[in-house]
C-alpha positions as a Markdown table, in Angstrom:
| # | Residue | x | y | z |
|---|---|---|---|---|
| 1 | Met | 7.0 | 17.9 | -15.2 |
| 2 | Tyr | 7.2 | 15.7 | -12.1 |
| 3 | Asp | 10.2 | 16.2 | -9.9 |
| 4 | Ile | 11.8 | 12.7 | -10.3 |
| 5 | Glu | 15.3 | 11.6 | -11.0 |
| 6 | Asn | 14.7 | 9.0 | -13.7 |
| 7 | Ile | 12.7 | 5.9 | -14.6 |
| 8 | Tyr | 14.5 | 2.7 | -15.7 |
| 9 | Glu | 12.5 | 0.2 | -17.8 |
| 10 | Ala | 13.5 | -3.3 | -16.6 |
| 11 | Val | 13.3 | -6.0 | -19.3 |
| 12 | Asp | 12.9 | -9.0 | -17.1 |
| 13 | Ile | 12.9 | -10.0 | -13.4 |
| 14 | Gln | 16.7 | -10.4 | -13.1 |
| 15 | Asp | 17.3 | -7.0 | -14.8 |
| 16 | Ala | 14.9 | -5.4 | -12.3 |
| 17 | Ile | 16.7 | -7.1 | -9.3 |
| 18 | Lys | 20.1 | -6.0 | -10.6 |
| 19 | Ala | 18.8 | -2.4 | -11.0 |
| 20 | Leu | 17.4 | -2.4 | -7.5 |
| 21 | Val | 20.7 | -3.7 | -6.0 |
| 22 | Glu | 22.7 | -1.1 | -7.9 |
| 23 | Asn | 20.3 | 1.7 | -6.8 |
| 24 | Pro | 19.1 | 0.9 | -3.3 |
| 25 | Ser | 17.0 | 4.0 | -3.0 |
| 26 | Ala | 15.1 | 3.3 | -6.3 |
| 27 | Ile | 11.4 | 2.4 | -6.0 |
| 28 | Pro | 9.8 | -0.5 | -8.0 |
| 29 | Leu | 6.9 | 0.8 | -10.2 |
| 30 | Ala | 4.0 | -1.5 | -11.0 |
| 31 | Gly | 0.7 | 0.1 | -11.9 |
| 32 | Gly | 1.7 | 3.4 | -10.4 |
| 33 | Thr | -1.7 | 4.5 | -9.2 |
| 34 | Asp | -0.6 | 5.1 | -5.6 |
| 35 | Ile | 2.9 | 6.3 | -6.5 |
| 36 | Leu | 1.5 | 9.0 | -8.9 |
| 37 | Ile | -0.5 | 10.5 | -6.0 |
| 38 | Lys | 2.7 | 10.7 | -3.9 |
| 39 | Ile | 4.6 | 12.2 | -6.7 |
| 40 | Arg | 2.0 | 14.9 | -7.2 |
| 41 | Glu | 2.1 | 15.6 | -3.5 |
| 42 | Gly | 5.9 | 16.1 | -3.7 |
| 43 | Lys | 6.6 | 13.1 | -1.3 |
| 44 | Leu | 8.9 | 11.4 | -3.8 |
| 45 | Ala | 10.8 | 14.3 | -5.1 |
| 46 | Gly | 14.2 | 13.4 | -6.6 |
| 47 | Lys | 13.5 | 9.6 | -6.4 |
| 48 | Ser | 14.4 | 7.1 | -9.1 |
| 49 | Phe | 12.0 | 4.3 | -10.2 |
| 50 | Ile | 12.4 | 0.9 | -11.7 |
| 51 | Ser | 9.5 | 0.2 | -14.0 |
| 52 | Leu | 8.3 | -3.4 | -14.1 |
| 53 | His | 5.5 | -2.7 | -16.6 |
| 54 | His | 7.2 | -4.5 | -19.5 |
| 55 | Ile | 8.0 | -7.7 | -17.6 |
| 56 | Asn | 5.4 | -10.1 | -19.0 |
| 57 | Ser | 6.4 | -12.9 | -16.7 |
| 58 | Leu | 5.0 | -10.8 | -13.9 |
| 59 | Lys | 1.5 | -10.8 | -15.4 |
| 60 | Gly | -1.3 | -13.3 | -15.7 |
| 61 | Ile | -3.1 | -16.1 | -13.8 |
| 62 | Thr | -2.5 | -19.8 | -14.2 |
| 63 | Arg | -3.6 | -23.1 | -12.6 |
| 64 | Asp | -1.1 | -26.0 | -12.5 |
| 65 | Glu | -1.8 | -29.8 | -12.6 |
| 66 | Gln | -2.1 | -30.0 | -8.9 |
| 67 | Gly | -4.8 | -27.3 | -8.9 |
| 68 | Asn | -2.7 | -24.6 | -7.4 |
| 69 | Ile | -3.5 | -21.1 | -8.7 |
| 70 | Met | -0.6 | -18.6 | -9.3 |
| 71 | Ile | -1.4 | -14.9 | -9.7 |
| 72 | Arg | 1.4 | -12.8 | -10.9 |
| 73 | Pro | 1.8 | -9.4 | -9.2 |
| 74 | Leu | 1.4 | -7.1 | -12.2 |
| 75 | Thr | -2.0 | -8.6 | -12.9 |
| 76 | Thr | -4.5 | -5.7 | -12.8 |
| 77 | Phe | -7.6 | -5.7 | -10.6 |
| 78 | Ser | -9.8 | -5.7 | -13.7 |
| 79 | His | -8.0 | -8.7 | -15.1 |
| 80 | Ile | -8.5 | -10.5 | -11.9 |
| 81 | Thr | -12.2 | -9.7 | -11.6 |
| 82 | Tyr | -13.0 | -11.1 | -15.0 |
| 83 | His | -10.6 | -13.9 | -15.3 |
| 84 | Pro | -12.3 | -17.4 | -15.7 |
| 85 | Leu | -10.0 | -19.0 | -13.1 |
| 86 | Ile | -10.9 | -16.4 | -10.5 |
| 87 | Lys | -14.6 | -16.6 | -11.3 |
| 88 | Thr | -14.6 | -20.3 | -11.0 |
| 89 | Tyr | -12.2 | -20.9 | -8.0 |
| 90 | Leu | -11.6 | -17.6 | -6.2 |
| 91 | Pro | -14.8 | -15.6 | -6.7 |
| 92 | Met | -14.4 | -13.7 | -3.4 |
| 93 | Leu | -11.1 | -12.3 | -4.5 |
| 94 | Gly | -12.6 | -11.1 | -7.7 |
| 95 | Glu | -15.4 | -9.4 | -5.9 |
| 96 | Ala | -13.0 | -7.8 | -3.4 |
| 97 | Val | -10.7 | -6.2 | -5.9 |
| 98 | Asp | -13.7 | -5.0 | -8.0 |
| 99 | Gln | -14.3 | -2.6 | -5.1 |
| 100 | Val | -10.9 | -1.0 | -5.4 |
| 101 | Gly | -11.2 | 2.7 | -6.5 |
| 102 | Gly | -12.9 | 3.3 | -9.8 |
| 103 | Pro | -12.6 | 1.7 | -13.3 |
| 104 | Gln | -9.6 | 3.7 | -14.2 |
| 105 | Ile | -7.7 | 2.6 | -11.1 |
| 106 | Arg | -8.8 | -1.0 | -11.5 |
| 107 | Asn | -7.5 | -1.0 | -15.1 |
| 108 | Met | -4.1 | 0.2 | -14.0 |
| 109 | Gly | -3.6 | -0.8 | -10.4 |
| 110 | Thr | -2.0 | -4.2 | -9.7 |
| 111 | Ile | -2.6 | -6.8 | -7.0 |
| 112 | Gly | 1.1 | -6.8 | -6.3 |
| 113 | Gly | 1.3 | -3.1 | -5.7 |
| 114 | Asn | -1.8 | -3.4 | -3.4 |
| 115 | Ile | 0.0 | -6.0 | -1.3 |
| 116 | Cys | 3.5 | -4.4 | -1.2 |
| 117 | Asn | 2.2 | -1.0 | -0.2 |
| 118 | Gly | 1.7 | -2.5 | 3.2 |
| 119 | Val | -1.5 | -0.6 | 4.0 |
| 120 | Thr | -4.0 | -2.1 | 6.3 |
| 121 | Ser | -6.9 | -1.0 | 4.0 |
| 122 | Ala | -5.9 | -3.0 | 1.0 |
| 123 | Asp | -9.0 | -4.8 | -0.3 |
| 124 | Ser | -7.0 | -7.7 | -1.7 |
| 125 | Ala | -5.0 | -8.4 | 1.5 |
| 126 | Ser | -7.6 | -9.5 | 3.9 |
| 127 | Thr | -9.2 | -11.7 | 1.3 |
| 128 | Leu | -5.9 | -13.3 | 0.5 |
| 129 | Phe | -5.4 | -13.9 | 4.2 |
| 130 | Thr | -8.4 | -16.1 | 4.2 |
| 131 | Tyr | -7.1 | -18.1 | 1.3 |
| 132 | Asn | -3.8 | -18.7 | 3.1 |
| 133 | Ala | -2.0 | -17.2 | 0.2 |
| 134 | Leu | 1.8 | -17.9 | -0.2 |
| 135 | Leu | 3.9 | -15.1 | -1.6 |
| 136 | Glu | 6.9 | -15.9 | -3.9 |
| 137 | Ile | 9.7 | -13.4 | -3.4 |
| 138 | Thr | 12.6 | -13.3 | -5.8 |
| 139 | Gly | 15.9 | -11.5 | -5.0 |
| 140 | Pro | 19.6 | -11.6 | -5.5 |
| 141 | Thr | 20.0 | -14.9 | -3.7 |
| 142 | Gly | 17.1 | -16.7 | -5.3 |
| 143 | Ile | 13.5 | -17.4 | -4.5 |
| 144 | Arg | 11.9 | -17.7 | -1.1 |
| 145 | Asn | 8.2 | -18.2 | -0.1 |
| 146 | Ile | 6.4 | -16.5 | 2.8 |
| 147 | Pro | 2.8 | -16.7 | 4.0 |
| 148 | Ile | 1.0 | -13.5 | 3.4 |
| 149 | Thr | 0.0 | -13.5 | 7.1 |
| 150 | Ala | 3.7 | -13.1 | 7.9 |
| 151 | Phe | 4.5 | -10.5 | 5.2 |
| 152 | Tyr | 3.4 | -7.3 | 7.0 |
| 153 | Lys | 5.8 | -5.8 | 9.5 |
| 154 | Gly | 3.8 | -2.7 | 10.4 |
| 155 | Pro | 2.0 | 0.2 | 8.7 |
| 156 | Gly | 3.4 | 0.6 | 5.2 |
| 157 | Arg | 6.2 | -1.9 | 5.9 |
| 158 | Val | 6.6 | -5.4 | 4.5 |
| 159 | His | 9.2 | -8.2 | 4.6 |
| 160 | Leu | 11.0 | -7.3 | 1.4 |
| 161 | Gln | 14.8 | -7.2 | 1.6 |
| 162 | Gln | 17.1 | -5.0 | -0.6 |
| 163 | Gly | 16.8 | -6.1 | -4.2 |
| 164 | Glu | 13.8 | -8.4 | -3.7 |
| 165 | Leu | 10.5 | -8.3 | -5.6 |
| 166 | Leu | 7.2 | -10.0 | -5.2 |
| 167 | Thr | 6.9 | -12.3 | -8.2 |
| 168 | Gly | 3.9 | -14.5 | -7.4 |
| 169 | Ile | 0.9 | -15.1 | -5.2 |
| 170 | Cys | 0.0 | -18.8 | -4.9 |
| 171 | Ile | -3.2 | -20.2 | -3.5 |
| 172 | Thr | -3.1 | -24.0 | -3.2 |
| 173 | Lys | -6.0 | -26.2 | -4.1 |
| 174 | Glu | -6.5 | -27.2 | -0.4 |
| 175 | Asn | -7.1 | -23.6 | 0.5 |
| 176 | Tyr | -9.9 | -22.9 | -1.9 |
| 177 | Glu | -11.5 | -26.2 | -2.8 |
| 178 | Gly | -14.8 | -26.6 | -0.9 |
| 179 | Phe | -14.5 | -23.1 | 0.5 |
| 180 | His | -17.1 | -20.3 | 0.0 |
| 181 | Gly | -16.3 | -16.7 | 1.0 |
| 182 | His | -17.7 | -13.3 | 1.2 |
| 183 | Tyr | -16.0 | -9.9 | 1.5 |
| 184 | Ile | -17.6 | -6.8 | 2.9 |
| 185 | Lys | -16.1 | -3.3 | 2.4 |
| 186 | Tyr | -17.6 | -0.6 | 4.6 |
| 187 | Ala | -16.8 | 2.9 | 3.3 |
| 188 | Met | -18.3 | 6.3 | 3.7 |
| 189 | Arg | -19.0 | 6.4 | -0.1 |
| 190 | Glu | -20.4 | 3.6 | -2.2 |
| 191 | Ala | -17.4 | 3.8 | -4.6 |
| 192 | Met | -14.0 | 5.5 | -5.1 |
| 193 | Asp | -13.2 | 5.3 | -1.3 |
| 194 | Ile | -10.8 | 3.6 | 1.0 |
| 195 | Ala | -12.3 | 1.1 | 3.4 |
| 196 | Thr | -13.3 | 2.3 | 6.8 |
| 197 | Leu | -13.3 | -1.5 | 7.6 |
| 198 | Gly | -12.9 | -4.5 | 5.4 |
| 199 | Cys | -14.0 | -8.0 | 6.5 |
| 200 | Ala | -13.4 | -11.3 | 4.7 |
| 201 | Val | -14.8 | -14.7 | 5.7 |
| 202 | Asn | -14.0 | -18.0 | 4.0 |
| 203 | Cys | -15.7 | -21.2 | 5.2 |
| 204 | Lys | -16.1 | -24.9 | 4.5 |
| 205 | Leu | -19.2 | -26.8 | 5.6 |
| 206 | Asn | -19.4 | -30.4 | 6.5 |
| 207 | Ala | -21.2 | -32.9 | 4.3 |
| 208 | Ser | -24.5 | -32.3 | 6.1 |
| 209 | Leu | -24.1 | -28.5 | 5.5 |
| 210 | Asp | -25.0 | -27.8 | 9.1 |
| 211 | Gln | -21.5 | -27.4 | 10.7 |
| 212 | Leu | -18.4 | -25.3 | 10.1 |
| 213 | Glu | -15.6 | -27.7 | 9.1 |
| 214 | Asp | -13.2 | -24.8 | 8.6 |
| 215 | Val | -13.5 | -21.0 | 8.7 |
| 216 | Arg | -11.1 | -18.1 | 8.2 |
| 217 | Leu | -11.8 | -14.5 | 9.3 |
| 218 | Ala | -9.6 | -11.5 | 8.3 |
| 219 | Phe | -9.9 | -7.8 | 8.6 |
| 220 | Gly | -8.5 | -4.7 | 7.1 |
| 221 | Val | -8.3 | -1.4 | 9.1 |
| 222 | Ala | -8.9 | -3.4 | 12.3 |
| 223 | Gly | -5.3 | -2.9 | 13.3 |
| 224 | Pro | -2.1 | -1.5 | 11.9 |
| 225 | Thr | -1.9 | -4.3 | 9.3 |
| 226 | Pro | -4.3 | -6.7 | 7.8 |
| 227 | Met | -5.0 | -9.4 | 10.3 |
| 228 | Arg | -6.5 | -12.9 | 10.8 |
| 229 | Cys | -8.7 | -13.6 | 13.9 |
| 230 | Asn | -7.5 | -17.1 | 14.8 |
| 231 | Lys | -9.3 | -17.2 | 18.2 |
| 232 | Ala | -12.6 | -16.4 | 16.6 |
| 233 | Glu | -12.0 | -19.1 | 14.0 |
| 234 | Ala | -11.1 | -21.7 | 16.6 |
| 235 | Ala | -14.2 | -20.9 | 18.7 |
| 236 | Val | -16.6 | -21.9 | 16.0 |
| 237 | Ile | -14.8 | -24.6 | 13.9 |
| 238 | Gly | -16.7 | -27.9 | 14.3 |
| 239 | Gln | -19.8 | -26.1 | 15.7 |
| 240 | Thr | -23.3 | -26.4 | 14.5 |
| 241 | Ile | -24.7 | -23.4 | 12.6 |
| 242 | Ser | -26.9 | -21.5 | 15.1 |
| 243 | Pro | -27.5 | -17.9 | 16.4 |
| 244 | Ser | -25.1 | -18.6 | 19.2 |
| 245 | Leu | -22.4 | -19.5 | 16.8 |
| 246 | Phe | -22.6 | -16.1 | 15.1 |
| 247 | Lys | -22.6 | -14.4 | 18.5 |
| 248 | Thr | -19.5 | -16.2 | 19.7 |
| 249 | Phe | -17.8 | -15.6 | 16.4 |
| 250 | Ser | -18.2 | -11.8 | 16.5 |
| 251 | Glu | -17.6 | -11.4 | 20.3 |
| 252 | Val | -14.3 | -13.3 | 20.2 |
| 253 | Ala | -13.2 | -11.3 | 17.1 |
| 254 | Leu | -13.7 | -8.2 | 19.2 |
| 255 | Thr | -11.0 | -9.4 | 21.6 |
| 256 | Glu | -8.4 | -9.7 | 18.8 |
| 257 | Val | -8.7 | -6.5 | 16.9 |
| 258 | Asn | -7.2 | -3.1 | 17.7 |
| 259 | Pro | -8.6 | -0.4 | 15.4 |
| 260 | Arg | -7.7 | 3.2 | 15.9 |
| 261 | Thr | -9.6 | 6.5 | 15.7 |
| 262 | Ser | -9.0 | 8.4 | 12.5 |
| 263 | Trp | -10.7 | 11.2 | 10.6 |
| 264 | Arg | -12.7 | 8.4 | 8.8 |
| 265 | Ala | -14.1 | 6.8 | 11.9 |
| 266 | Ser | -13.7 | 6.4 | 15.6 |
| 267 | Arg | -12.3 | 3.3 | 17.3 |
| 268 | Asp | -15.7 | 2.6 | 18.8 |
| 269 | Phe | -17.4 | 2.8 | 15.4 |
| 270 | Arg | -14.9 | 0.4 | 13.9 |
| 271 | Leu | -15.4 | -2.0 | 16.8 |
| 272 | Gln | -19.1 | -2.0 | 16.1 |
| 273 | Leu | -18.3 | -2.7 | 12.4 |
| 274 | Val | -16.1 | -5.7 | 13.4 |
| 275 | Lys | -19.0 | -7.2 | 15.4 |
| 276 | Glu | -21.6 | -6.6 | 12.8 |
| 277 | Leu | -19.6 | -7.4 | 9.6 |
| 278 | Ser | -18.1 | -10.6 | 10.9 |
| 279 | Lys | -21.6 | -12.0 | 11.4 |
| 280 | Arg | -22.9 | -10.8 | 8.1 |
| 281 | Ala | -19.9 | -12.1 | 6.1 |
| 282 | Leu | -20.1 | -15.5 | 7.8 |
| 283 | Lys | -23.8 | -15.8 | 7.2 |
| 284 | Gln | -23.4 | -15.0 | 3.5 |
| 285 | Ala | -20.4 | -17.4 | 3.2 |
| 286 | Ile | -22.6 | -20.2 | 4.7 |
| 287 | Leu | -25.4 | -19.4 | 2.3 |
| 288 | Leu | -23.0 | -19.5 | -0.6 |
| 289 | Gly | -21.8 | -22.9 | 0.6 |
| 290 | Gly | -25.4 | -24.3 | 0.5 |
| 291 | Gly | -25.9 | -24.1 | 4.3 |
| 292 | His | -29.0 | -22.8 | 6.0 |
| 293 | Leu | -29.3 | -20.2 | 8.8 |
| 294 | Asp | -31.2 | -21.3 | 11.9 |
| 295 | Asp | -32.8 | -17.9 | 12.8 |
């Protein structure tokens, strides 16, 4: 048996919030794939959990009349990968979460848990950064919205107050229409591994398909939290596609990141990955958008 205090099965969002307020030390439980590891390691001994598993309103993907897409946080990675709306409008997100763990993890793990863990290596996070995702947070005082780029406070820490839950991930039509993106996960193994570095690029080309009308670049494991590289983006927006554009893009990105040395890889190796993967991801995004590379 695991050394835990108890598990409370919340019946709806308000019930979960009430339980969290009444038991401030309780931990929300979504898919449980990361929490189970911590329990086995004895890191959560004596803890109480609030299970969200039976709250159906926290599951699923919808698109409203304005074209905005809402992903509920208990939607599993597998469901996201194969959902028609994701395949049609947000294919990069589906491809990114399909690289999380193995099939068993993807069948149980949720996108909300991946975000709320606050880890820099989350495959969904950097991709959502490039879609300018807006997070819906519900708590005792109501609902508030926060850009995902402002959600991370530090390693393993996010902007959730006592009693608050992530209840939605919204990507507006203007942030995916006309965009084409590519995510690259570099890991020491081809599967079942945490990213040594993750790189997501989303771009929109002009009508002539020879200039970058807009571009977003985000990394995982290039700093203590997932991050956007705003300076690199600004340096190439409006520029004609050329070898010098890719060089500028990657070199400016290097000035914005701050990777660390860990047992997985050295800082210098991660910097090399930043330089190389940013170029590769941008090139592939341009090709997906119908552009041509001037080699």
